[in-house]
C-alpha positions in Angstrom: 54.6 82.5 128.6 56.3 79.1 128.5 56.6 76.9 125.4 57.4 73.4 124.3 57.8 71.8 120.9 56.1 68.7 119.7 57.6 66.9 116.7 55.3 64.6 114.8 55.5 62.8 111.5 55.7 65.0 108.4 52.1 64.4 107.3 50.5 65.8 110.6 48.9 69.1 110.1 47.3 71.6 112.5 43.8 70.6 111.4 44.6 67.1 112.4 45.8 68.2 115.8 42.6 70.1 116.3 40.6 67.1 115.3 42.4 65.0 117.9 41.6 67.5 120.6 38.0 67.8 119.6 37.7 64.0 119.6 38.8 64.1 123.3 36.2 66.7 124.1 38.8 69.5 124.5 37.6 73.0 123.5 39.5 74.6 120.6 39.2 77.5 118.3 41.1 77.9 115.0 42.5 81.4 114.5 45.0 82.7 112.0 46.7 79.4 111.3 46.9 78.2 114.9 44.6 76.8 117.5 43.6 78.1 120.9 43.1 75.2 123.3 41.0 75.9 126.4 41.2 73.5 129.4 40.8 73.8 133.1 40.4 77.5 133.0 43.6 78.2 131.0 44.5 78.5 127.3 47.4 77.3 125.2 48.2 78.2 121.6 49.4 75.6 119.2 51.1 76.7 116.0 52.8 74.7 113.2 56.4 75.7 112.3 55.5 76.4 108.7 58.7 78.5 108.0 61.0 75.7 109.2 62.6 78.0 111.7 63.0 75.2 114.3 64.8 72.9 111.9 67.3 75.7 111.2 67.8 76.3 114.9 68.2 72.7 116.0 71.6 71.3 116.8 72.7 68.4 114.5 72.5 66.0 117.5 69.0 67.1 118.3 68.0 66.6 114.6 69.5 63.1 114.7 67.6 62.2 117.8 64.3 63.3 116.3 64.8 61.8 112.9 66.0 58.5 114.5 62.7 58.4 116.5 60.1 59.5 114.0 61.8 60.1 110.7 60.9 63.2 108.7 58.9 65.5 111.0 56.7 68.6 111.4 57.0 70.8 114.5 54.3 72.3 116.5 55.0 75.0 119.1 52.8 75.1 122.2 52.8 78.4 124.1 51.2 78.1 127.5 50.9 79.6 131.0 49.6 76.5 132.7 51.5 73.4 131.8 48.4 71.2 132.3 46.9 72.6 129.1 50.1 71.8 127.1 50.0 68.3 128.6 46.5 67.9 127.2 47.7 68.8 123.7 50.7 66.4 124.0 48.5 63.6 125.2 46.0 64.0 122.4 48.8 64.1 119.8 50.7 61.1 121.1 47.6 59.1 121.3 47.3 59.2 117.5 50.9 59.7 116.2 54.4 59.0 117.4 55.6 62.3 118.9 58.8 63.7 120.4 58.7 66.5 122.9 61.4 69.2 123.5 60.6 71.2 126.6 62.3 74.2 128.4 63.8 71.9 131.0 66.1 70.1 128.5 64.0 67.0 128.0 63.9 65.6 124.4 62.2 62.3 124.0 59.0 60.4 123.4 55.8 62.3 124.3 54.7 59.4 126.5 57.9 59.6 128.5 57.5 63.3 128.8 54.0 62.9 130.2 55.1 60.1 132.6 57.9 62.4 133.8 55.4 65.2 134.4 53.2 62.9 136.4 56.3 62.0 138.4 
């Protein structure tokens, strides 16, 4: 399974993410503090980093980039098999909030730039 991280303003909560997906007509199910997102025959799991593990693991330069872009933040981990499902989540989130994406390919930047890069 692959994963990416979406950093959003501190006041964004998992229920808000689910609301944004539902508003776009994307099927979701809330389960044990995370949401399952179904799209195009695949599923992704979105979970908030409630324990602050990602903040402890971030390098100081990565923290500086994210805080410089969006200020104090909350992190959401998206686990997926088909990147198209993760992209749907990122698109729904960045439509409503300023978001930064950190993917497995070394990209860290605005969610809109991530999506544009993916469309390539």
